[in-house]
N, C-alpha and C positions, 0 to 999 in steps of 0.2 A: 273510670268506668264510662263516664259520659263520652270521653274521647273514643273509647273502643266502640261504643254504640254508634257514633257518627261514622266511624271508619267502616263498621259492619254494613250500615245502610248504603254507604257509597259503593262498596264492593258489590252488595246485593243488587243495587240499581244497575250498575255496569254489567253485571252478569245477566240480569233479566233483559236489558237492552240488547246485549249480544245475542241472546236466544231469540229475541224478536226479529232481529236482523237476519239471523240464520234461517228462521222459519218463513221468511218472505217468499211467496211464490212469484212467478212471472206469468200472470194469467192471460195476457193479451198484448196487443201492439204497444210497445214502449213501457211495458212492465206494470207494476201494481198501482202506480199513480198516473200512468199514461204519458209520462214526460221523460223517460229514459233514466230516472234516478233509482239507485239501489242503496239500501241501508246496510248491505252486507259488508262486514269488516274483515272477512277472511278470503275473499276471492283473490286468486293470485294475480300479481302484477307482471309476472314473467312466465313465458312459455315458449315452446318451439315445436311446431308441428312436424318439422323435418327430422329432428333428433328424438322427439318423443318426450322432451322435458315438460313435466306437469300435464301431460296428456293422459287423462284417466281412461278414456276410450275414444275410438275413432271408428265410425261405422259408415259403410257406403249407403247412399240413398238412391233409390230408383228414380229415373227421370230427372227433371230439372225444376227449379223453383227459386224464387227470391224472397219468399215469405220468411218471417222470423220463426224460430222455434218458440213454443211456450212450455212452461213447466208448472206442474202442480204436484207438490209432494213427491211421490215416487214415479210419476208419469211425465213424459215429455211428448209433445205432439208437434207434428210438422205436416205441411201439405206439399204435394208435388204434382207434376204432370208428366206422364209417359207419352211423349209426343207421337211416337210411332203408333201407339194404340189409341191415341186421342182420349186418354183417361186421366181425370183429375182425382187424386187420391188423398186420403187422410191416414196418417200413420201414427200409431201409438207405440212408444218405446219405454223400456225400463231404464230409469235414470242411473241405476247402479252398474248396469252391464252394457247398455246401448242396444240390447236385443229387442227386436220387434215383437210386441205383444199381439198386436193385430193391425191389419191394413184393410181399408175399405175403399172401393171405387165409389166416389160421391157422384160423379158426373162423367158421361161419355158424350163428347160433342166435338164438332169440327173446331179447328183452331182459329182463333180470332185474329184480326189485324192488331199489330202491336209495335211499339218502339223496339229497336234492337237491344236496348238496355233493360227492357221489361221482360217478364216471363209469363207463362200461362198459369202460374201458381204463385202470385205475388201478394195475395191478401192473407194477412196473419190471422189465425184462428183466435177465438176467445173462449175462456172456460170459467165456470164458477165452482169447479171441483166435483161436479156431478155430470154436467153436460158440456160438450164441445160444440161450438158453432163455427161453421166455415162458410166462405163465400167464393163463388166462381162466376164466370161469364159463360153463358150458353148461346151459341150462334147456329144458324141453319145453313150457312154458306152463301146466302144472298148478299149482295153489295148495294151500296148507295154512294152518291158522291160525298166525300168528306167535307165537313164544315170547319171553319176556323183554321184553315191551313194556307200556307203560302203557295203550295204547288197542288194543283188538282190531282186527285187520285181516289180510288174506290176504298170503302171501308165496310167492314162486316157489322151490321147492327145486331144486337142480341138482347138478352134479358139477364138480370142478376138472379142467381140461384143461391138461396140461403138454406143450409141444412144443419140439423141438430142431431148429435149422436151421444148416447150414454157411454159410460166408461167401459162397458162390455163390448162396445162397437156396434150396438143396435141403433138403427136410424129411428129417431123419434118423430121427426117431421121434415118436410122439404117444401119450400115455397118459392115463388118468383114474384117479388114485390114490385118490380118495375123494369122498364126498358133501360138500355144503356148502349151508347155508341161513342167510340173514340178511336182515332188513328193510333193512339199510344197504348191501347189495351186497357186492362182492368187491374186495379190493385187496392180497392177500398176495403178497409178492415172493419169488422163489426165491433161495437162497443157495448158492454153490459152496463145497464143503469137500473138498479132495482129489478123489477120484473120485466124490463124492456130490453130489447136488443136493437141498437140504433145503427143505421148504415147510411153513409153519405152517397147519394146517387147523382152527384154533379157529373154531367156529360154533355155532349154536343147534341142535345135534343131537349125534351121536356124533363129538365132536371128536377131533383127532389131530395129531401131527406126523409127517411122512413123509420118508424119505430114499430117493432114487432113484439107481440106477446111471446115471451121466452118459453112458455109452456106448450104452445100449439102453433106458433108461427103466424097467427092472425095479425093483420095490420091494425095497430092501435091509433096511429096518426101518420099522416103523410102530408108534407108541406112542399109547395113548389119553390123552386129557386129562380129568381128573377132573370138572371142573365143567360142561362142555358149554355154554359161553357164548361168544358172538361176541367176538372180539378180532382185531387186525390187525397185531400187532407182528412185525417181521422179526427173527429171532434174531441175536445178536451172539456171535461165537466168539473166545475169547482163551485163551492158555495162561497159567495162574496156578500158580506153584510146581510146575511140571512136569506139571500136570493140565490137559488140554484141556477147556475148558468152553464149552458153548453156553447162553447166558443168554437167556431169553425171558420177558417179562411178559405176562400175559393170563389171562382166564377165572378171575378171583378169586384169582390168586396170581402170585408171581415165582418162577422155578425155573431150576435149572442142570442140564443134561444132558450126558452123554458123546456127542458127535456121531458117534462111530464106531458105536455100537449103540443109542442112544436111552435108555440107562439113566439114571435120575434120580440126581443127586448130592445135591441139597438143594433145599428150597423154603421160601418165606415165604408164609403165607396172607394174602390181602387185599393192600393195604388197601382195594381197591375192586373193582368188578365187571368193567368193560370197559376195555380198553387199546388205544391206537392208536400212540402215539409209541414209536419204537425207542430202546433204551438206549445208554449210553456206558460207558466204562471208563477210570478215571484212573490205572491201574497198581496200585491197591490196592482199589478198590471199584467195583462195578457201580452205575450211577446211572440212574434212570428217572423219567419223568414220566407222570402219568395223572390223570384218567380220567373215568369216569362210573359212578355218579351223584355221587361225591365226588371231589375233586381233591387230588393229592399229588405231592411230589417226595421220592424215597427213595434212600438210599445203603445198599448191602448188602455186607458183607465176604464174600468168596467161598471161605473156607477151612473151611466147615462140612460136615456130613453130616446127611441126614434133615431133620426139621422144625426149622428154625433161626429161626422166627418171633420167639421171645422172646430170642434170644441174639446174632444177627448183623446186626441193623439198626443201622448206624452212626449215622445220623440220619434224621429224618423231618420234613418241613415240610408243613403244611396251608395255609400262607399263600400260595395260588396258585390259579389257575383254568384250568390248562392241560389239554389233551385231545389234539388232533390233531397239531400240529407236534412233530417230534422235537427234543430239545435238542442242544446242542453244547458241547464243552469248549474253553476258551481260557485258557491260563495256569492259575491256581488257581481259576478260576470256571466254574460250569455256567450257561450261558445258556438260559433257558426262555421260549418265546413263548406267551402266552395267546391262544387262538383269537380273543378279542375285541379284540386289539390291544395288550395290555400286555406288556412284557418285564421279566423279573426276572433278576438275577444272584445266584447262591448261592456261597458259599465251599465248595469241595468237601471241605475238611477238617472243617468244623464244621457245615455246613448253614445258617449265618447268612446272612440276606439282605443282600447288599452294597448293592444299589440296585434301584429299581423305577421304570419310566417308561413312559408310553403312547407307542408308536411308530407305530402304524398303525390302520386301521379294523378289519381282521380278518385273521388268519393261517391259511392252510391248508398252505403249503409248510414243509418242515422246514429247519432252520438249517444253514448251512455256514460254515466258517472257513478263511481263507487270509491270508497276509501280516499276521498278528497282528490281523486284523479279523474281525468276525462279520457275516454277510450276512443281513438280515431282509427277505424278500420278502413284501409284503402282497398280498392278493387283487387290489387295484387295480393291481398291477404296479409299484408304487413300492418300490424297494429302498433301505433305509437301512443304511449301513455304520457300525458302531460299533467304535471302537478298543478293543481289549481292555485293561482297566484298572479302576481303582477307581470310575469314574463313567460315566454314559451319554454318552460323548463321540461324537456323531454327526459323522462327517467328510465324508459325502457322502449325497446324496439323489437317486437315479437313476430317472427314469420310463421304463417300457417302452413305454407307449402303448397297452396293452391289458391286460385282466385276466389273471392267472396264478394257477393253483392247484397247479402242479407244483413239486417240489423241483429245484434247479439241479444242474448238473454242472460240474466244473472239470477241464480237461485241456489240456496243451500251451500254457499261457499264455493260455487262453481260457475264458470262462464261457458255458455253454449254458443258456438259459432257454426253457422251453416256455410260450408265451403261449396264450391262448384260441384263437387262429387261426393263429399262426406259431411256428416254431422260430427263436430268435435265437442267433447266434454273436457273442459280444462279445470283442473283443481290441484291443490297441494297433494302430490302423489305420496308424500311421506305420511300425511294424515290418512289418505285413502287406504294405504297398506295396512293400517291397524284398525280399520273399521270392522 
């Protein structure tokens, strides 16, 4: 009887854990924990967008955009820009069918200066299940000389526009919390923290990080950034030894703030100028990848105060060429994708490079992990799945059938990938057929 009771509880625990993983939403940039990790145990590891294998649905999207889709229960949201109309839009879709429930024009504005690998809709929305928050850049067409560039050229200054919509598509509020200018364009994603919505405003001007009241859009706090240089990192918030820390790398430094009021706890100067990739946290250290003009992977201990440049860098590797894709943790390794197609795995404890392998032609999308596998989506739409472990064990190679520059989302046993023209919902079609 005792043996049966133990067996019953093991089965029950496993079943409940499975339900919890299945119920995970993907509410914003890099998912429920902001680090690309998913607890989902049923997301498929094989698909083919060309033959239709495990493609639940595929729907065309108007305009273009590199933002990630987000998913909350039966709704998916994505933003796009119809360039000919100069309209930035928020689209709400039914996750079962892919049909558009509603679409709203958030902003109509002239198109800003940008990098050719960026888009006019690159900021990923965030949701709490009741409200969706989106961010775009608004410009008036004027130009000024670009800063922090090797070649003199004009750039369009503008202001960040943050909008909030309810699930019926009604706008609740819209605000412009600060200016923004960058020759590379805009792609900062909002982060929900309690009653706050936090946005990184690093740019080539009076940079800042700002926190808004999620109910009305009013500014709760706004702190300046010392070096005033463009960077696009989405902050990662973790509680470490009882202290809530918001870690963000960018603008010549890595820093930790109190997300309640914007007070800085500690900072590490350098090691480079510009940052794009979002960080991870392994329970002991913040880990980040950067950047431009030099490339680095760095681990920082989070228990310091003030300038900890010389005291709290746990390890630092320069043997890498990463910039845009955000890394991901799996097991004891940090997986880092080189923009140019090379993948490296680092031991999180020591910084030792475990292995290095060329996986694709070019990477823009950030990495995600599920079922003990790391998903590497190259710009050509081919996803290679690598089994977490001591070597580069590729277990599947899945073509999408079109280019893809957006980071994927995982929710409800399905993978959502935004292609250049379509949004793909990928799942076990045998299971879908009996739903």
